[in-house]
C-alpha positions in Angstrom: 0.0 0.0 0.0 2.8 2.4 0.9 4.5 1.6 -2.4 1.4 2.6 -4.4 0.9 5.7 -2.3 4.5 6.8 -3.0 4.0 6.3 -6.7 0.7 8.3 -6.6 2.4 11.1 -4.8 5.3 11.2 -7.2 2.9 11.4 -10.2 0.9 14.1 -8.4 3.9 16.3 -7.6 5.4 15.9 -11.1 2.1 16.9 -12.8 1.4 19.7 -10.3 4.7 21.4 -10.9 5.3 20.6 -14.5 5.3 23.7 -16.7 1.9 24.2 -18.5 2.0 24.1 -22.3 1.5 27.6 -23.8 -1.1 27.6 -26.5 -1.6 30.4 -29.0 -4.5 30.9 -31.5 -4.2 32.0 -35.1 -7.5 33.4 -36.4 -7.9 33.4 -40.2 -10.3 35.9 -41.6 -11.0 36.2 -45.3 -12.8 34.7 -48.3 -13.3 31.4 -50.1 -9.6 31.0 -51.1 -8.8 30.8 -47.3 -12.0 29.0 -46.1 -12.4 25.6 -44.5 -14.9 23.7 -46.7 -14.8 20.6 -44.5 -16.3 22.6 -41.7 -19.1 24.7 -43.3 -21.7 23.4 -40.9 -25.3 22.2 -41.6 -25.9 18.8 -43.1 -23.2 19.0 -45.7 -20.9 16.0 -46.4 -17.7 17.6 -47.5 -16.5 14.6 -49.5 -19.9 14.3 -51.2 -21.0 17.9 -51.6 -17.8 20.0 -52.1 -14.6 18.0 -52.5 -12.0 18.6 -53.9 -12.4 22.4 -53.4 -10.0 23.3 -50.5 -9.1 26.7 -49.0 -5.5 27.2 -47.9 -6.7 27.8 -44.3 -8.2 24.4 -44.3 -4.8 22.8 -44.6 -2.8 25.4 -42.5 -2.8 23.6 -39.2 -0.2 21.0 -40.2 2.1 23.8 -41.1 2.0 25.0 -37.5 3.6 21.8 -36.1 6.1 21.9 -33.3 9.0 21.6 -35.7 7.9 24.6 -37.8 7.2 26.7 -34.7 10.9 26.7 -34.0 11.4 28.9 -37.0 8.6 31.2 -36.0 10.0 32.3 -32.6 9.4 36.0 -32.1 6.2 35.9 -33.9 4.8 32.8 -32.2 5.3 32.7 -28.4 3.8 29.4 -27.6 4.4 25.7 -27.4 1.6 24.9 -29.8 -0.8 26.6 -32.2 -4.5 26.3 -32.8 -5.6 27.5 -36.2 -9.2 28.9 -36.1 -10.3 29.4 -39.7 -13.2 31.9 -39.8 -12.9 32.7 -43.5 -16.1 32.3 -45.6 -16.8 32.1 -49.3 -18.1 35.3 -51.0 -17.2 37.6 -48.3 -15.5 41.0 -48.7 -14.1 43.1 -45.9 -17.5 44.9 -45.6 -19.7 41.8 -45.6 -17.4 40.0 -43.2 -17.9 42.9 -40.8 -21.6 43.5 -41.5 -22.5 39.9 -40.9 -21.0 39.9 -37.4 -18.2 37.6 -38.4 -15.5 40.0 -37.2 -17.4 40.8 -34.0 -17.4 37.0 -33.2 -13.6 36.9 -33.6 -13.0 40.1 -31.7 -15.0 38.9 -28.7 -12.7 35.8 -28.4 -9.4 37.5 -29.1 -6.8 37.3 -26.4 -3.4 38.9 -25.9 -0.8 37.1 -27.9 -3.2 35.7 -30.6 -2.5 36.3 -34.3 -5.1 37.5 -36.8 -4.2 36.8 -40.4 -6.5 38.6 -42.9 -6.8 38.1 -46.6 -9.5 39.9 -48.6 -9.8 41.5 -52.0 -11.3 38.9 -54.3 -14.8 39.9 -53.5 -14.2 43.5 -52.6 -13.2 44.1 -56.2 -16.3 42.5 -57.7 -18.1 45.6 -59.1 -20.7 43.4 -60.8 -21.7 41.9 -57.5 -23.0 44.9 -55.5 -23.9 42.9 -52.5 -20.2 42.4 -51.8 -18.4 45.1 -53.7 -16.3 47.6 -51.7 -14.4 50.6 -53.1 -10.6 50.6 -52.7 -11.0 53.3 -50.0 -13.6 51.3 -48.2 -11.4 48.2 -48.4 -8.6 50.1 -46.8 -10.9 51.4 -44.1 -12.0 47.9 -43.1 -8.5 46.6 -43.0 -7.6 49.5 -40.7 -10.5 48.5 -38.5 -9.4 44.8 -38.3 -5.8 45.8 -37.6 -6.6 48.4 -35.0 -9.2 46.3 -33.1 -6.8 43.3 -33.1 -4.3 45.5 -31.4 -6.8 46.7 -28.9 -7.0 43.1 -27.6 -3.2 42.7 -27.6 -3.3 40.4 -30.7 -0.9 40.7 -33.6 -2.5 41.4 -37.0 -0.9 40.2 -40.2 -2.2 41.7 -43.5 -2.0 39.6 -46.6 -2.5 40.8 -50.2 -5.0 38.6 -52.0 -3.8 35.3 -53.4 -3.3 35.2 -57.2 -6.0 33.8 -59.5 -4.8 31.6 -62.4 -5.0 34.4 -64.9 -3.9 36.4 -66.8 -0.7 34.8 -68.0 1.8 36.8 -70.2 5.1 35.4 -71.6 5.0 32.5 -69.2 4.4 34.6 -66.1 1.2 35.0 -64.1 0.1 38.7 -63.8 -1.7 40.7 -61.1 -5.5 40.5 -61.5 -6.3 42.4 -58.3 -5.7 45.9 -59.6 -5.5 48.6 -56.9 -6.6 46.2 -54.1 -3.1 44.6 -54.1 -1.5 48.0 -53.5 -4.2 49.1 -51.0 -3.4 46.2 -48.6 0.3 47.1 -48.7 -0.4 50.8 -48.1 -2.5 50.2 -45.0 0.1 47.8 -43.6 2.8 50.4 -44.1 0.6 53.2 -42.8 -0.1 51.4 -39.5 3.2 49.6 -39.2 1.5 46.2 -39.4 3.1 43.0 -40.4 2.4 42.1 -44.1 2.9 39.1 -46.3 2.7 39.9 -50.1 0.8 36.7 -50.9 -0.2 38.0 -54.3 3.4 38.4 -55.5 4.6 35.2 -53.8 1.8 33.1 -55.4 2.3 34.7 -58.8 6.0 33.9 -58.7 5.5 30.4 -57.4 2.8 29.5 -59.8 4.9 30.9 -62.7 7.8 28.7 -61.7 5.5 25.7 -61.8 4.1 26.7 -65.2 0.6 27.4 -66.4 -0.2 23.9 -67.5 0.9 22.3 -64.2 -0.8 24.9 -62.1 -4.1 24.8 -64.0 -4.3 21.0 -63.8 -3.0 20.4 -60.3 -3.6 23.5 -58.2 -6.9 25.0 -59.4 -10.3 23.5 -59.8 -10.0 22.4 -63.4 -10.9 18.8 -64.3 -13.2 16.7 -66.5 -16.5 15.0 -65.8 -17.0 11.9 -63.7 -14.1 12.4 -61.3 -15.9 13.8 -58.2 -19.4 13.4 -56.9 -19.8 17.1 -56.2 -18.9 18.0 -59.8 -20.4 15.3 -62.1 -19.9 17.5 -65.2 -16.4 18.5 -64.3 -15.2 22.0 -63.4 -13.4 25.0 -64.8 -12.4 27.4 -62.0 -9.2 29.4 -61.9 -9.9 31.0 -58.5 -10.4 28.1 -56.1 -7.9 25.4 -55.2 -7.7 21.7 -55.2 -5.9 20.2 -52.1 -2.4 20.4 -53.7 -3.0 24.1 -54.6 -4.2 24.9 -51.1 -1.2 23.2 -49.5 1.1 25.1 -51.8 -0.4 28.4 -50.8 -0.4 27.5 -47.1 3.3 26.8 -47.4 3.8 30.2 -48.9 2.0 31.8 -46.0 4.1 29.8 -43.5 7.3 30.9 -45.4 6.1 34.5 -45.1 5.6 34.1 -41.4 9.0 32.7 -41.0 10.5 35.7 -42.7 8.5 38.0 -40.5 9.7 36.2 -37.4 13.3 36.6 -38.5 12.8 40.3 -38.9 11.4 40.8 -35.3 14.1 41.8 -32.9 
């Protein structure tokens, strides 16, 4: 009996005084290119109703493993990371705010959290008035997300919008986001916020891979009969298949690593 009591006390003392693991959250706010389609809620069956469409945020958690966290010291101050993907398809900065999606994140934010924001695809959609935001409006909402993140002691990271698979010129993918690309950079510079130029990174990376490879393997382009959700096939040069999402997630992680290296 004394032997078992001694073992119990040893376990209790060890667990009581062992350092607690520090956990940090990364909130992702943005549009369909970042969204988690496997967790859209309702009665949807992802593999049946949506696969293979995949947002890069959906596959971002594995890039925040303990090994990768070593290279993010300075930016990440925790033993482990939880990625909370709040991005949603069809949302611009304005609609993300108006629908209360930002308010829900803001209420949960804690000091030390990260907020990674990537908008622009829907803000620029002039033909879709329900989501369209002028460039100045876009900048104003980014300012709001940055400033309110800081109010809670969280660290905001502004991303330029990820590239679409067009237009191509002389073997290189071009910027399709117009002034919205520059606007995100301008707000980040104005507020001294961390910024990852995902548009340029993805244009360069996709260009290295080549138009044919990227079109077939990264974006939602495939023939009929391959996937239950798309019996007639699909031709979509905005949204990603799993491999495309993973490639973009790796670019974001790479950008974070560079930011961490610049923090003194």
